[in-house]
Residue, then its C-alpha position, 0 to 999 in steps of 0.5 A: x164683810x158678808x158671809x154665808x159661811x155656816x157657822x156655830x158658835x158653842x157657848x151662849x154667854x157674853x163671848x159667844x153672843x158678842x161674836x155672834x152679834x157683831x158678826x151679823x151687824x158685818x153680814x154674816x147670814x148663818x149663825x147659829x150659837x148653843x148652849x148645853x142648858x136648856x134655861x137661857x141665860x144659863x143659871x151656872x153661866x158666869x156670864x149670868x151674874x148680877x154685877x160685874x166691874x167696869x173699869x179702865x183702870x189698867x196697867x197696859x194703855x191697851x187695855x185702858x183705851x180697849x175700855x174706854x171703847x167698850x165704856x162708850x159702848x155699854x152708853x148705848x141704852x137702845x142696845x143695853x136700857x140701864x145694864x151699865x151704872x157709873x158709880x166710879x171706880x175707887x181703886x186701891x193698892x199698897x204693896x209694892x207690886x200692887x203700888x206700882x200697878x194702880x200708879x201705872x193705871x192712875x197715869x193711863x187714865x190720864x193720860x186717855x183723858x178720863x175723868x179721875x179724882x185724886x185721894x191722896x188726902x183723908x178727906x179727899x178718900x172720904x169724899x168719894x163716899x156719901x157722908x152717911x155710909x160707915x167706912x173703913x180706915x183705907x188711910x196709906x194706901x195708893x188709891x184714886x177714884x176712876x168717874x169713868x166706869x163702874x159695873x154693868x148688870x151681866x146676866x141683864x146684858x146676856x139676855x138682851x144680846x140673845x134678843x139682840x141675835x136672835x131679831x137679826x136672824x141669828x139663831x140660839x139654842x138651848x138643851x144643846x149639851x155637845x158631844x163632840x167636833x166632827x172632823x173630815x180629813x183635818x178639818x172641823x166640819x160640824x158639832x154633834x150634839x148629845x141629843x143625837x143632833x149634828x150640826x154641820x159647820x165651815x166654822x166652829x167658834x169655842x165661846x164655852x169659858x171654863x168649861x173649855x178644857x174639860x168640854x173639849x180634852x182633845x184639843x190643844x187648848x186643854x193643855x193650855x189653859x185651867x179653870x179656877x173658881x174665884x169665891x162670891x159672896x153677897x149680904x142682903x141689906x135693909x131697904x135703909x142701908x142700901x139706899x145709904x150704900x148704893x151711892x157708894x163706888x166700886x171699891x176694888x183692892x189690888x193688894x187683897x183682891x178683895x172687891x165690893x159693889x154698891x148694892x143692885x136694886x134687890x138691895x144685894x151687896x155683892x163681893x169677891x176676891x181675886x185670887x189664884x182661886x180653886x181648881x176642881x178635877x174630876x176623874x185621872x184626867x187632872x183637869x178642872x171642872x166647875x162645879x156648880x149648882x147645875x153639876x152640885x145641886x146639894x154643894x155647888x154654891x158653897x165656898x171653902x170656909x178659909x175664903x169666909x174669913x177672907x171675905x169678912x176681913x175685906x168688908x170690915x176693911x171697906x164697910x165695918x158696920x155691915x161686915x158681920x151681917x149674913x150671907x146670903x148667897x154664895x158661889x164659886x165664878x169660874x173662869x180661865x186665867x187672864x192670860x186666856x182673855x185675850x183680844x186675839x183668836x187663838x187656833x186650836x190644832x185643826x182647823x175650822x175651829x176657833x176659841x174666842x175669848x174677850x172682856x170687852x162684850x159690847x166691842x166689835x172684836x170679831x174683824x179677824x173672824x171675817x177673813x176667809 
């Protein structure tokens, strides 16, 4: 469905850019994506990361199918080049709740025809890793290995999308820090930027991720969700170490929340913990606001000391030899809670404005925006 509706998308991460890309594919002709950062991709954007897990291991069959479609899209090298790396994902769970989740995810993968390898014996589990890797004892956990999955170079994917959107006639503008939304007669009709410029629009899409609540405190969105920071750390491997561990899968432990990637081309091994996360409120408003290297150049990349211990313990459980290596970088990765990352749009209190989130950047999830 073609449309000449003047559309402004706030946020040039994977959410905003994928929405712009698919709308342009569907014939929309007047799309502008803006971002507060002068440099694109934004240095402190959650989408601008060296890797992100790509997996089908969800207990909900809908998300399993959605992820399966996303992986097929990631394999389009004409669009994504070598962004996607199919290392496979080893899924781990032992506590009752997590074991149940992993069992359901395993069943969903099988039901959807995905390639899985049982790892119910010590030998089968060890065979997932290269022989010369020092691997911890994961016996006693419920595990399975999904071959249809791995990781994506998120920063590269965002850079490619910026180029694609511009090549299709869309505008992607950096240095446009939003001061507020322009409203007339109960409708949102544009965006006002701090540089004094105003962008008129018949539709405004908020794709601002973890900054949504703090950037738009007077919208309904700020009452629904809370931004949290998840701890991330990286280890610089030697070329010899990287050659060994690069053949390993992504390991995702649902019990501890710890997960670790194979090293990338720069021989950096990244690990993180997905948990409740940390909040950071400024002033009296009580709205959690991301603390990053842009907002706090001196301390924006630091993580809580208690989390360092958890990261070390997690790495020791998977790769004991690497657990004593120094961290070469740390950060908090800011996001909104999983319940806010949905395929369906969430309308704010005034018409003409839409918030949008999705975990599956390559997919066309813009159909609902095409409705008049």
